N, C-alpha and C positions, 0 to 999 in steps of 0.2 A: 390159783385163786388170788393170791396176793403176794406182794414182794415187800419184805422189810429191809430198809437200808439204814445202816448205822451211821450216826454222825460222828465224825472225828473231831477232836479238840473241843469235847463237851465235858463237863463236869459230871462224871457217871455215865452209863450207857443211856444213849437216846436212839429209839428207832422210829423212823417215819415209815408208815405202811401204806403202800399204794396198791391199787387193784391193777388188772392186766391192761387197762388202757392209760396207765401212768397217771390216774387221778389219786390224789391223796385221800386216805380214809381216816387218817388220825396218826397219833403218835404215842408211844410207850416210853416213859422215862424212868430209869432206875433212881431211887433215892438212896444215896450212899450213906448217909449219917443216921441209919436206923439199925436197931439190934438184929432184926430178921429182914431178909431180902423183901424189899417193898417197891412197887412200881405204881406209877400214877398214869392214867390213860386220859388223852386229850383229843378233842375234836380237831378237824383241820383248822378251825378258827382259833385254836389254842384254849378252849374252854375245858376245864377239868371235868371229866365224865365219871371216873371211878378210880378206886384204889385197890390194888392187889397186894396182900400181905401173906408171907409164908409162915406156917406154924413152926413150933419148936422141933418137931420131928422131921421137917423138911418133906412132908407129904401132902400138904394141902395149901392152896392159896385160897383166900376168902376175898371175894371181890365185893367191895361196898360202894354204894352210891355216894357221890360226892356232896350231895345235898343234905341228906339225913342220916347217912352211914349205915343204912339197913343193908342186909346182905342180898345181893342180886344174883351172884353165881359162885360156884365153888369149882376149883380145879383140883383134882386129887388123883394120887396113885397110891398103890400098896406100900407098906413099909419095906417088906421083904419082897423084892422083885428082881428077876434077871434081866428085864428090859424096862425101859421107861414108858410104860403105858398109862397115859393120863386119861382121866374121865372129866368131862365138863357137865356140871349139874346146873341148870338154870333154875333159879329160885323165884325171880321176878321177870318174867318175859316183858311186862309192860315198861319197866324201867330201862331195860335194854333197848327196847324199840324207841321209847320216848327220848332217851339220850343218844340214840343212833350210834350206839356201840357196835363196831363191826366184830364179828366172831374171831377174825384174824389177829385182833389185839390179844385175845386169850392165847392164841398159838405162839405169839411172840414171847409171852411171859413163860409159858411152859418150855419152849426151845431155849431161851436164855438160861433157865435153871439147869437143863441138862448140860448145856454147854459149859456153864460155871463149874458143875460138878465133874465134868470130864477134865477141864483144865487143872482143877485142884487135885484131882487124882494123879494127873501126869506131873504136876509139880512135886507131890509127895514122892513119887517113884524117882524123879530126878535127884531129889535130896537124899533119898536112901542110897541110890547108886553112887552119888558123890561121896557119901560117908563110906561107903565100902571101898571105893578107890583110895580114899585117904588112909583108912585102916590098913589096906593092903600095902600102900606105899611105906608105912611105918614099920610094917613087918618084913619087908623085902630087904635082902642083903646080898643078892647075887644077880648076875646077868640073867639066869634063868627066870627069877621072879619078876625082874623088869620086862622080859619077853612076855610073861603071862599078864602083867598088867596092861601092856600095849594090846594085846590080843583081846583082853576084856573090853578095853576102851574102844576098839574097833566095832565091837558088837553093839555098842551104844549109839550107832550112827543116826538113829532117829531122834535123838535128844539134841535140843538146841542149847549151846552153851551160854552161860551168862558171864558177868565180869569176874565173879570169883573162880569160876572154872578156868578162865585165861590166866589169872594169877597163880592158881595152883599148877598149871602146866608149865608157867615160866619157872616156878620154883623147882619143879620136878626136873 
């Protein structure tokens, strides 16, 4: 139904949303200097339509009208869940119709949140594995333990190394 294209070299994540005929439907921009993840939705003419703000628990985005800040929709999911099943609850149909807010904008907000959590979990796993390798290196004192370290490192082939990883490998 729609395609979201992320702009590069922008301050925060900015997604332009197009329909299947490559007509722009609007854009969603992440606000990076906020305590909770927040997005603003804009029309194709760059008029601010609405704001989406995540709650403390990371389970509900409240969509408010840009004019008077009343709630026009909620995007929510259960706190304990095995999957990312989101529900969209429209509170004010007229505000969505009057502001011409395309529902795909809501989908971009939900997808970005799921993606953000995925990358954060992957980053935590990489840090945990890196610290495990460091502690294994400190305790190793033989060729056999070096072999085990190399074997473990091969099992981490899906992890992308960063600058600290390269420095650690050089020191090793």
